[in-house]
DSSP file (Angstrom, degrees, kcal/mol; ACC not computed):
  #  RESIDUE AA STRUCTURE BP1 BP2  ACC     N-H-->O    O-->H-N    N-H-->O    O-->H-N    TCO  KAPPA ALPHA  PHI   PSI    X-CA   Y-CA   Z-CA
    1    1 A M     >        0   0    0      0, 0.0     4,-2.2     0, 0.0     5,-0.2   0.000 360.0 360.0 360.0 -41.6   -6.3    5.4    9.4
    2    2 A E  H  >  +     0   0    0      1,-0.2     4,-2.1     2,-0.2     5,-0.2   0.889 360.0  55.5 -53.8 -43.3   -7.6    2.3   11.0
    3    3 A N  H  > S+     0   0    0      1,-0.2     4,-3.2     2,-0.2    -1,-0.2   0.926 107.6  47.1 -54.4 -49.6  -10.9    2.9    9.5
    4    4 A I  H  > S+     0   0    0      1,-0.2     4,-2.2     2,-0.2    -1,-0.2   0.923 110.9  51.9 -64.1 -38.9   -9.6    3.2    6.0
    5    5 A F  H  <>S+     0   0    0     -4,-2.2     5,-3.0     2,-0.2    -2,-0.2   0.896 116.3  40.9 -59.8 -40.0   -7.5    0.0    6.4
    6    6 A K  H ><5S+     0   0    0     -4,-2.1     3,-2.2     3,-0.2    -2,-0.2   0.965 114.2  52.1 -70.1 -55.7  -10.6   -1.9    7.6
    7    7 A Y  H 3<5S+     0   0    0     -4,-3.2    -2,-0.2     1,-0.3    -3,-0.2   0.868 117.3  37.1 -56.0 -42.9  -13.0   -0.4    5.0
    8    8 A Y  T 3<5S-     0   0    0     -4,-2.2    -1,-0.3    -5,-0.2    -2,-0.2   0.071 112.8-117.3-102.8  26.9  -10.8   -1.2    2.1
    9    9 A Q  T < 5 +     0   0    0     -3,-2.2    21,-0.3     1,-0.2    -3,-0.2   0.784  45.1 176.9  52.8  43.8   -9.7   -4.6    3.5
   10   10 A F      < -     0   0    0     -5,-3.0    19,-0.2    -6,-0.2    -1,-0.2  -0.454  31.7-110.1 -69.6 151.6   -6.0   -3.9    3.8
   11   11 A S        -     0   0    0     17,-3.0     2,-0.1     1,-0.1    -1,-0.1  -0.252  43.8 -83.4 -68.7 167.4   -3.9   -6.8    5.3
   12   12 A A        -     0   0    0      1,-0.1    16,-0.2    15,-0.1     2,-0.2  -0.428  56.9 -94.7 -59.5 145.4   -2.3   -6.4    8.8
   13   13 A F        +     0   0    0     14,-0.1     2,-0.3    -2,-0.1    14,-0.2  -0.449  51.6 169.9 -68.4 137.9    0.9   -4.5    8.7
   14   14 A F  E     -A   26   0A   0     12,-2.6    12,-2.9    -2,-0.2     2,-0.2  -0.952  39.3 -84.2-143.5 167.7    4.0   -6.6    8.6
   15   15 A K  E     -A   25   0A   0     -2,-0.3     2,-0.5    10,-0.2    10,-0.2  -0.436  38.7-125.3 -79.2 138.5    7.8   -5.9    8.1
   16   16 A D        -     0   0    0      8,-2.0    45,-0.2    -2,-0.2     3,-0.1  -0.707  26.7-179.5 -80.7 126.0    9.0   -5.6    4.5
   17   17 A E        +     0   0    0     43,-3.1    44,-0.2    -2,-0.5    -1,-0.1   0.378  68.7  76.1-103.2  -0.7   11.9   -8.1    4.0
   18   18 A S  S    S-     0   0    0     42,-0.4    43,-0.1    44,-0.2    -1,-0.1   0.469  95.5-128.2 -90.3  -3.4   12.6   -7.2    0.3
   19   19 A D  S >  S+     0   0    0     41,-0.2     3,-1.1    -3,-0.1    42,-0.0   0.434  83.3 112.2  65.9  -2.4   14.4   -3.9    1.2
   20   20 A V  T 3  S+     0   0    0      1,-0.2    -1,-0.1     2,-0.1    43,-0.0   0.936  88.2  32.0 -59.9 -41.0   12.0   -2.2   -1.4
   21   21 A F  T >  S-     0   0    0      3,-0.1     3,-2.5    39,-0.0    -1,-0.2  -0.033 119.0-109.6-110.0  27.5   10.4   -0.4    1.5
   22   22 A S  T <  S-     0   0    0     -3,-1.1    -2,-0.1     1,-0.3     3,-0.1   0.796  70.5 -61.4  53.6  31.3   13.6   -0.2    3.6
   23   23 A G  T 3  S+     0   0    0      1,-0.2    -1,-0.3    -8,-0.0     3,-0.1   0.586  99.3 140.8  76.1   4.0   12.3   -2.7    6.2
   24   24 A N    <   -     0   0    0     -3,-2.5    -8,-2.0    -9,-0.2     2,-0.2  -0.237  61.8 -84.8 -74.8 171.4    9.4   -0.6    7.2
   25   25 A Q  E     -AB  15  41A   0     16,-0.9    16,-3.1   -10,-0.2     2,-0.3  -0.557  49.4-172.5 -74.4 136.2    5.9   -1.9    8.0
   26   26 A I  E     -AB  14  40A   0    -12,-2.9   -12,-2.6    14,-0.2     2,-0.3  -0.917  13.8-171.0-129.3 157.2    3.6   -2.5    4.9
   27   27 A A  E     - B   0  39A   0     12,-1.9    12,-2.6    -2,-0.3     2,-0.3  -0.957  13.7-167.9-142.9 148.2   -0.1   -3.4    4.5
   28   28 A Y  E     - B   0  38A   0     -2,-0.3   -17,-3.0    10,-0.2     2,-0.3  -0.927  17.0-161.8-135.0 157.0   -1.8   -4.3    1.1
   29   29 A T  E     - B   0  37A   0      8,-2.1     8,-2.5    -2,-0.3     2,-0.5  -0.983  31.7-116.5-136.9 150.4   -5.1   -4.8   -0.5
   30   30 A E  E     - B   0  36A   0     -2,-0.3     6,-0.2   -21,-0.3     3,-0.1  -0.700  24.3-178.4 -97.5 130.6   -5.5   -6.7   -3.8
   31   31 A L  S    S-     0   0    0      4,-3.0     2,-0.2    -2,-0.5     5,-0.2   0.859  76.6 -35.8 -86.5 -39.7   -6.9   -4.9   -6.9
   32   32 A N  S    S-     0   0    0      3,-1.7    -1,-0.3     0, 0.0     0, 0.0  -0.829  90.0 -56.5-159.1-162.7   -6.7   -8.2   -9.0
   33   33 A N  S    S+     0   0    0     -2,-0.2    23,-0.1     1,-0.2     3,-0.1   0.589 133.7  18.7 -65.2 -12.9   -4.4  -11.2   -9.2
   34   34 A T  S    S+     0   0    0      1,-0.1    19,-2.1    21,-0.1     2,-0.4   0.487 110.0  78.1-137.0 -11.7   -1.2   -9.1   -9.9
   35   35 A H  E     + C   0  52A   0     17,-0.2    -4,-3.0    19,-0.1    -3,-1.7  -0.884  51.9 171.2-113.5 139.9   -2.0   -5.5   -8.8
   36   36 A Y  E     -BC  30  51A   0     15,-2.1    15,-2.6    -2,-0.4     2,-0.5  -0.972  30.3-133.6-137.2 144.4   -1.9   -4.3   -5.3
   37   37 A L  E     -BC  29  50A   0     -8,-2.5    -8,-2.1    -2,-0.3     2,-0.4  -0.910  29.4-165.5 -96.4 141.0   -2.1   -1.1   -3.3
   38   38 A I  E     -BC  28  49A   0     11,-2.4    11,-2.2    -2,-0.5     2,-0.5  -0.990  13.9-156.9-129.1 125.3    0.4   -0.9   -0.6
   39   39 A F  E     -BC  27  48A   0    -12,-2.6   -12,-1.9    -2,-0.4     2,-0.5  -0.916  12.1-159.0 -97.1 129.8    0.6    1.5    2.4
   40   40 A E  E     -BC  26  47A   0      7,-2.2     7,-2.1    -2,-0.5     2,-0.6  -0.946   7.7-147.3-107.1 129.1    4.1    1.9    3.7
   41   41 A K  E     +BC  25  46A   0    -16,-3.1   -16,-0.9    -2,-0.5     2,-0.6  -0.878  17.9 177.9-100.8 117.1    4.3    3.1    7.5
   42   42 A K  E >   - C   0  45A   0      3,-2.9     3,-2.7    -2,-0.6     2,-0.5  -0.927  65.6 -60.9-114.5 107.8    7.3    5.3    8.3
   43   43 A E  T 3  S-     0   0    0     -2,-0.6    -2,-0.0     1,-0.3     0, 0.0  -0.427 121.1 -16.1  61.8-112.8    7.0    6.4   11.9
   44   44 A D  T 3  S+     0   0    0     -2,-0.5     2,-0.3    -3,-0.1    -1,-0.3   0.260 123.0  82.7-108.3   9.7    3.8    8.4   12.0
   45   45 A S  E <   -C   42   0A   0     -3,-2.7    -3,-2.9    30,-0.0     2,-0.4  -0.831  60.4-148.8-120.4 153.8    3.4    8.9    8.2
   46   46 A Y  E     -C   41   0A   0     28,-0.4    28,-3.2    -2,-0.3     2,-0.5  -0.953   3.1-162.0-125.6 141.7    1.9    6.7    5.4
   47   47 A T  E     -C   40   0A   0     -7,-2.1    -7,-2.2    -2,-0.4     2,-0.4  -0.979  14.0-145.3-118.6 132.2    2.9    6.5    1.7
   48   48 A L  E     +CD  39  71A   0     23,-2.8    22,-2.8    -2,-0.5    23,-1.4  -0.819  21.3 178.3 -96.4 133.7    0.4    4.8   -0.9
   49   49 A F  E     -CD  38  69A   0    -11,-2.2   -11,-2.4    -2,-0.4     2,-0.4  -0.938  24.9-143.0-131.7 151.4    1.8    2.9   -3.7
   50   50 A V  E     +CD  37  68A   0     18,-2.0    18,-2.7    -2,-0.3     2,-0.3  -0.971  35.2 177.3-110.0 134.7    0.3    0.9   -6.6
   51   51 A S  E     -CD  36  67A   0    -15,-2.6   -15,-2.1    -2,-0.4     2,-0.4  -0.858  29.1-139.4-138.4 162.2    2.3   -2.2   -7.4
   52   52 A R  E     +CD  35  66A   0     14,-2.1    13,-2.6    -2,-0.3    14,-1.3  -0.992  27.9 165.4-130.1 126.9    2.5   -5.3   -9.6
   53   53 A Y        -     0   0    0    -19,-2.1     3,-0.1    -2,-0.4     4,-0.0  -0.856  48.9-114.6-131.5 160.7    3.6   -8.6   -8.2
   54   54 A G  S    S-     0   0    0     -2,-0.3     2,-0.3     1,-0.2   -19,-0.1   0.717  95.5 -32.4 -65.5 -20.8    3.4  -12.2   -9.4
   55   55 A G    >   -     0   0    0    -21,-0.2     3,-1.4     1,-0.1     4,-0.5  -0.948  69.6 -86.1 177.2 171.6    1.1  -12.9   -6.5
   56   56 A R  G >  S+     0   0    0     -2,-0.3     3,-1.3     1,-0.3    -1,-0.1   0.835 115.9  70.5 -66.4 -27.3    0.4  -11.8   -3.0
   57   57 A H  G 3  S+     0   0    0      1,-0.3    -1,-0.3    -3,-0.1     0, 0.0   0.777  95.8  56.3 -62.1 -19.5    2.9  -14.3   -1.6
   58   58 A E  G X> S+     0   0    0     -3,-1.4     4,-2.8     3,-0.1     3,-2.1   0.687  76.9 111.9 -82.7 -18.6    5.6  -12.1   -3.1
   59   59 A I  T <4 S+     0   0    0     -3,-1.3     4,-0.1    -4,-0.5   -31,-0.1  -0.330  91.1   6.3 -57.2 122.0    4.7   -8.8   -1.3
   60   60 A G  T 34 S+     0   0    0      2,-0.5   -43,-3.1    -2,-0.1   -42,-0.4   0.435 128.6  62.3  86.4  -3.9    7.3   -7.8    1.2
   61   61 A K  T <4 S+     0   0    0     -3,-2.1     2,-0.3     1,-0.3    -2,-0.2   0.654 103.8  34.0-121.6 -35.7    9.7  -10.7    0.2
   62   62 A L  S  < S-     0   0    0     -4,-2.8    -2,-0.5   -43,-0.0    -1,-0.3  -0.839  88.1 -96.0-124.0 157.3   10.5   -9.9   -3.6
   63   63 A K        -     0   0    0     -2,-0.3   -44,-0.0    -4,-0.1     4,-0.0  -0.539  46.8-116.6 -62.9 132.9   11.0   -6.7   -5.6
   64   64 A P        -     0   0    0      0, 0.0   -11,-0.2     0, 0.0     3,-0.1  -0.366  10.2-129.5 -70.0 158.2    7.7   -5.7   -7.5
   65   65 A E  S    S+     0   0    0    -13,-2.6     2,-0.4     1,-0.3   -12,-0.2   0.798  97.1  14.1 -70.7 -33.1    7.6   -5.7  -11.2
   66   66 A I  E     +D   52   0A   0    -14,-1.3   -14,-2.1     2,-0.0     2,-0.3  -0.997  68.0 179.6-143.3 146.9    6.2   -2.2  -11.1
   67   67 A L  E     +D   51   0A   0     -2,-0.4     2,-0.4   -16,-0.2   -16,-0.2  -0.849   4.7 177.3-150.6 106.9    6.0    0.3   -8.2
   68   68 A E  E     -D   50   0A   0    -18,-2.7   -18,-2.0    -2,-0.3     2,-0.4  -0.940  29.5-127.6-114.2 136.5    4.5    3.7   -8.4
   69   69 A T  E     +D   49   0A   0     -2,-0.4   -20,-0.3   -20,-0.2     3,-0.1  -0.626  27.9 175.0 -78.1 130.5    4.0    6.2   -5.6
   70   70 A V  E    S+     0   0A   0    -22,-2.8     2,-0.4    -2,-0.4   -21,-0.2   0.816  70.4   2.2-101.5 -46.5    0.3    7.4   -5.6
   71   71 A V  E     -D   48   0A   0    -23,-1.4   -23,-2.8    13,-0.0     3,-0.4  -0.971  63.3-152.4-146.6 124.4    0.3    9.6   -2.5
   72   72 A E  S    S+     0   0    0     -2,-0.4   -25,-0.2     1,-0.2     3,-0.1  -0.748  85.7   9.7 -92.4 145.6    3.3   10.6   -0.1
   73   73 A N  S    S-     0   0    0     -2,-0.3    -1,-0.2     1,-0.1   -26,-0.2   0.925  90.7-145.8  50.6  52.4    2.3   11.4    3.4
   74   74 A Y        -     0   0    0    -28,-3.2   -28,-0.4    -3,-0.4     2,-0.4  -0.164  19.6-174.9 -51.2 134.8   -1.3   10.3    3.1
   75   75 A D    >   -     0   0    0      3,-0.2     3,-1.8    -3,-0.1     6,-0.3  -0.963  19.6-153.5-135.9 115.4   -3.6   12.3    5.1
   76   76 A K  T 3  S+     0   0    0     -2,-0.4     6,-0.1     1,-0.3    -1,-0.1   0.717  93.3  65.2 -66.6 -17.4   -7.3   11.2    5.2
   77   77 A S  T 3  S+     0   0    0      4,-0.1    -1,-0.3    -3,-0.0     3,-0.1   0.583  84.7  83.8 -81.2  -6.6   -8.4   14.8    5.8
   78   78 A I  S X> S-     0   0    0     -3,-1.8     4,-1.5     1,-0.2     3,-1.1  -0.858  73.0-147.4-101.0 119.2   -7.2   16.0    2.4
   79   79 A P  H 3> S+     0   0    0      0, 0.0     4,-2.1     0, 0.0     5,-0.2   0.845  95.0  57.6 -52.7 -42.1   -9.8   15.3   -0.3
   80   80 A E  H 3> S+     0   0    0      1,-0.2     4,-1.9     2,-0.2     5,-0.1   0.806 104.9  52.3 -64.4 -28.4   -7.3   14.7   -3.0
   81   81 A H  H <> S+     0   0    0     -3,-1.1     4,-1.7    -6,-0.3    -1,-0.2   0.901 111.1  45.9 -68.8 -42.3   -5.7   11.9   -1.0
   82   82 A R  H  X S+     0   0    0     -4,-1.5     4,-2.5    -7,-0.2    -2,-0.2   0.845 111.6  52.4 -71.1 -33.8   -9.0   10.1   -0.5
   83   83 A V  H  X S+     0   0    0     -4,-2.1     4,-2.1    -5,-0.2    -1,-0.2   0.922 107.2  53.6 -67.0 -45.0   -9.9   10.6   -4.2
   84   84 A A  H  X S+     0   0    0     -4,-1.9     4,-0.6     2,-0.2    -2,-0.2   0.904 112.1  43.9 -57.4 -42.6   -6.6    9.0   -5.2
   85   85 A L  H >X S+     0   0    0     -4,-1.7     4,-1.3     1,-0.2     3,-1.3   0.949 113.8  49.3 -68.6 -50.9   -7.3    5.9   -3.1
   86   86 A R  H 3X S+     0   0    0     -4,-2.5     4,-2.3     1,-0.3    -1,-0.2   0.829  97.2  70.8 -60.7 -27.6  -10.9    5.6   -4.3
   87   87 A R  H 3< S+     0   0    0     -4,-2.1    -1,-0.3     1,-0.2    -2,-0.2   0.873 108.8  34.5 -61.1 -32.3   -9.8    5.9   -7.9
   88   88 A Y  H << S+     0   0    0     -3,-1.3    -1,-0.2    -4,-0.6    -2,-0.2   0.733 125.0  40.3 -90.1 -22.3   -8.2    2.4   -7.6
   89   89 A L  H  <        0   0    0     -4,-1.3    -2,-0.2     1,-0.1    -3,-0.2   0.616 360.0 360.0-112.3  -9.0  -10.7    0.8   -5.3
   90   90 A E     <        0   0    0     -4,-2.3    -3,-0.1    -5,-0.2    -1,-0.1   0.376 360.0 360.0-115.1 360.0  -14.2    2.0   -6.4
C-alpha cells in the first residue's frame, strides 16, 4: 500500500479528530480545491472515500459536506479496486 500512497501523493496518515472516521488514521490526496480522496486505516484494512470539504485544512477536523465510500477493504491485488482509485486520479 505504501507504493500507492506515494505514487498518488497521499498525505501522511494522521488521526481523525472530527469523529467522522471514528478517530482512526486517515490520509488524503487532493482532486481539486474542494474534493479529496481519503483512505481510512482501521487496523490492517483500508477504506477509500471521495469527499468534499471547504479546504484541506478541514480534513480530519470538520465533517465533510459530502462523503461517499468508493471501496471498503481496499486490496491492491484486486483489479476492480485499482480501477476505482484510478477513475478519480487519472
